[in-house]
N, C-alpha and C positions, 0 to 999 in steps of 0.2 A: 500640497503641487499647489501652484498659485493658477485665478482663470486661466482658462486660454482660449484661445477663440480656434474652434480645429478645421476649417475654413479657412481657414482666413490659414492656420498651417500649413494643408496640404495644400492651398493656392502659389504661398511659402515652396514645396518643398519644388510641386512640376516646374512652376517660373527656374527656378536654383536648378537641374538637373536640365533642362533642358537648355538653358547656358552654356553648358556641361557637354556638350554633349548629344542627349538623353534623345531618341524619338520619339519615348510618350513613358508615362509615367503611369499609374495606377495605383490603389488602395482595396484590398480586401479585412475582410477579417480573421482577426489567425484561429478564431471557435474555428466548430463545429467541423474538427478536422478526421471525422471516422471514415468520410467516401478515399481520401487523400490515404488514410493509413491502410484498409482493403488494397485498395489497385495495389499496394504497394508489395505490401505482401502476397501480391497474386502472383506477381510479375517479378519476384522470388522464389516462389514457386516452382513455379515455371523453367528458372532457371535463368533468364533472360537472363541475367547477368551471373555466372555462375563464374566469373572470371575475375569481380571483385569483392573485398570479403562488405561481405551485403545480409543481417536475414536482418528474423522478423523484429529484434532491439534496434536496427537503423533505423527497420518504419515507421516505427514510434516515436524515436525526436524529428528523422524527418517530416513527418505531419503535424509535427507541436509547435508553435513555434515559442511559446513556451521554457521549452529546454534550450535556446538562444536569449532569449531575456524572461526573467520571474517575471507575469502581471502582462505580457501581450496580450493588446487587444488588436492591433491593428497590426499590416501589413501592405508598406510601398512597393512595389512594387517595378519594378530601372529595367526598359531595352536601350541597349548605346550600341548603335550599327553600326556592322561593319564594312570594307568593299569586298563583292560577290562577282569583283568578274576575275581572274586569270588566266595571265600564259598560254598558250600551248607549249605542252616540251617538248622541244626535237628531236631525234632516236642518244641516247642513250641519258636520256634528261625525266626526269621526276619529277610527280606531280602530290605537290599537296595542299592539304585544307587552307581553301585561303584569309579564313583569321589567324591565321599563323603573323600575316601580314605585317597584324597591330601590334607582335610583340607582344608580352606578357601582360596579358587580357584582363588575367586574378592586379595584377596590381594598381594597373588602367580604370577597369573597373571598380579597386575598393577603397581609391581614390574618390573618384565621382561619389561615391557615397558616405566614404564620411563628410566630404565639402554639408552633400544635406544634411548628413546625419547635426550636423556642429551645429547649421543653419533652424532646425529643427527642436537641437536641446539648445540654444539660445531667445529662439521667442515663446519656448512652455515656464525656460527662468530654469532649470534642472535636466537635466541626465536622466533621457528617459528614448532610448536609441537604446539600437546596437546595428552593425552589417552583418551583410551574408552575400558571401559572390562562387561559390561551387568551392570552397574550402572548409566549413558547412554544413552539418547534416540539415536540411529545406528543400524538398519539393516546388524547388525551384520553377520549373513548370504547370503545374497545378495549383500553386495556389497566384503563380499569372494568368493560364488561360480564369481561372475563380475573378480576379481586378478585370476581366473584361482586356487583359495588354492585347490578346488575341487567341486563334486557336487551336487548336492540338490535329495538327498534321496528322495521315496517316500513314507518314517518313516518322511520326513522332517527337519533331519537333515543335514549337512554340509560333505559327503565321501569326505576322501585324498588320492586320490593317494597313498600320501606314509604313512599315518597310518591311517586310516581309518574314522570312524564317536566317536568315543571314541579321542574328539580333545576340549581343550577349546579356543574359538576365542576371540580377540582379536585386540584392533585395537590405529597408529596408523594417527592424523588429521596433513595432514602440509603443512603451505603455500605457498612450494617448488615443481614446477614440476616437478615430477622422471619418467621416461620411464615406463610405465605400463604394466601388459602382460596381456596376453592374454586369453578370459575362456577356457574351458576344453571340447570338444565338445561331453560327453559324458552322459549317462543316468542310470536310471536301467536296459532303453530296457523292454525286455519281465516278468523281475523275480516279483514276489507276493508273496514273501518269511511272510516278515511284517504282509501287511498286516490280513494275517486268525491269524497268534500269538498274535495280539493287541484284550485282554483280552474279552476290554469295543468298541473293532470296531470303535475305533475311528478315524483311519486311511480310508478315503474314498478314493485311490488306486492314485490319481490325483493329488499326489503332494500337499495335503496340509489333515490340520486338526482339528478336535473337538478338544479343547486343555480343551473342558472340559467335554469331556468323556474320557483324555488321566491320566489314571492313575500317572504319575505327578505331571501333577497338583495334582487332586483327595486328594494327595498326603497333598500339599500348604497352601491348601485353610485356612482360617484362620473359614467359615463355618462348618453347620452340613454336611460332605458327601449325598448329594441325599442317599434313602436304595435302590433303586435299582440299582446301581454303588457298594454300601457295600461288596457285596459277589460275585462281579471281579475281586476287590484288593485283595485278596488268603491274603498268608501275608507280603506283601510291605511296609515299613511304611515310605519311604523317596524315590521318586521318583522312573523309572523305568528303565530295560535297556532291556523288553523284544525281542523290533524290532529290535533292533542292533543286537544283539547279534544271531540272526537269520539270517540280512545283510552277502548274500556272502566275503563280500570285510570283512568286518570285525571275522569274520570264519574263514576264512583264515589266515589275521595276528595273528589273538588272537595265532592255532597253529601250525604256526610258529617263535611265541617270539617277535616280534618286536613288539608289542605293548601291552605289558608286561614287565613293565618295574618298574625306580623308581613314586610311591606314592601307589605299590597296599595297602590297605585297611587295613589294621589290623583287628582280628578275629572280634573284644571285638565289632566292628567297624562294619565292615560284614557284620555277623550273630548278633546282639542283640539280648538279656533271652525277650523275647516281655514280662515274670514277671513282671523286675527289669524297664524297660522301661512304663509298666503302673504305677509304683507303683516311678517313680521322680520323686525328689519336686523339691523344688526352688536351693535352696543346688549346690545339686546334680545335677541337668541339668548345672549348671553356671560353675561345673567344671567339665562337663563334655564333653559339649556339645553347648555351649552358643558362638565358637566359631570356628567350623564347621560348614562345608557345611549345617548340617539338620541341624545344631540352630537357621538360622534369626528371626525363624518363630517361640518361644518360647517352654516352657514346653508341655504347653494343650494342643497343637498342636500332638504331639511325645504322647505323653499319649492317643488321643483322637483315632490316627493310630493304638496305640499298642492292643488296643481294638480292634477298626476292625476286626485286624490280629491274634487274639485270639480267636475268633470267628468264625474267615474265619479256624480258626486251627481242629474246631471241638471236640476240647478236651479235659473231662470233667475234665480235670486237674488243668482247669483255669479256672472254673466256683467260686473257692473261690476267687483269686483275685479280680474276677472280680465283684464279688460280694457286697465286700470289697471296692471297686472304686467307684459302685454304688452306697454306705452307705458313704465315706467317701471324699471323692473328691470334691474341693473346688468349682472345673472348673463345670457346666453345663450340657458345650457339651462334657465335657469325660462325665459325668456320664451316657448322654445320650446312649453316642455308646460302653457307659457296658451293660445298656441294650439293646438295641440291638444287641452285641456280645453274653450277656447268654439265651440272646429270641433262635437266631440261633443255638445255644446249645439242646438248648433242652433239657434237662435233669431232670427230678424230685425236684434233686438239684436248677436247675439255675429257677426251674419255681417257683419253695417255694420262691427264696432268690428276684424272681420279685414280687409278690405278699407280702412281707410284707412288702418291702422298696417304695411302692404304696400309704403306707399309714402312711407316716410321709413326700416322699416327697412332695412339696412345688414350684417347679417350672415350671411350665407352660410344655414346654417344652420338658423338659426329663419327669413328667406323659404321657406327648400325645411318647413318644419314648416306655415308659411303657407298655402303651395300643395297642401300635400296637404287642407287644411282647407277649406279652400274648394270641391277639386273635386269632393264631392256637393251645390255648393248650385250647383255652376256652370246655366246658361243649359238647359234643358231636361231636368234633372233637383229629382227628389224636389222 
């Protein structure tokens, strides 16, 4: 490899990334990852991420950047901010996480990383980089914290002193040995605002999270949402920002406008019409959501989430579209959650729709949901 100026390449990477929209860039060593692997393994052992296909083998990969690029010596960690304010939903409107407004952030951040990596390769005189953006196994928050890009908050997100926790993270792994930055000597201290704010009790207060209870995870799973969790989701149809919105560093930055920049979600995306979402079909889904940050799980998941949100609205105006979904939606997942929603609203019209459909429904899981929805309204009760 030709001789290179490590400090100059690090400076080049930072300047290029900042010019493309990054809020901060830091570097850490690719080595000494035992602690990262142990923390991930403990999380998997606790079952924190039980709804995802993670195991000890994944932890070993995610803690070792050389699995991404053989001979890795450094990891360049990059934070890209996104808009942190959102419109308040009206009746029969849902809520989505603010990051949705940045489109498919995987593509956006990956392109930034590729552009920066290309500059590094050119300066080094050979191919010395590989990029990762949430699609390769790398413990991005752990490496970002070790690089001093921010600290891990009690809500388990990385908090950047520059732009708070409303940031996308990306990594450039390189075989170059670049001058490392130091971790921040900062924690959340005695602050616990995010913990009681979480509706589902997912945050433990010890900087760990039971992601199986997290609304963001619940709205992305592809199977049935546990019944006990559904009332706690409220009207969130994709992701959740509650723990971040109450976080003091974010509150200050939002109020001063520091992180409210490009990428603010358009109103029709940030507060989607729930009935429209429930009635979404293949062609409309592909046109409106397939390439968005909330489209990768498919239309049935979004329709299921809309059904739960409509049930939690307790608005009787939602009964006719829910009854229609129970009758006509081709996906049992959507029909079953529509049945739950009708039971949650519990109006005479809703109960009647459940009873009528029970006579013709053939799917076992949907029938079980209808039975459970009707149980509180059996003779002698309620």
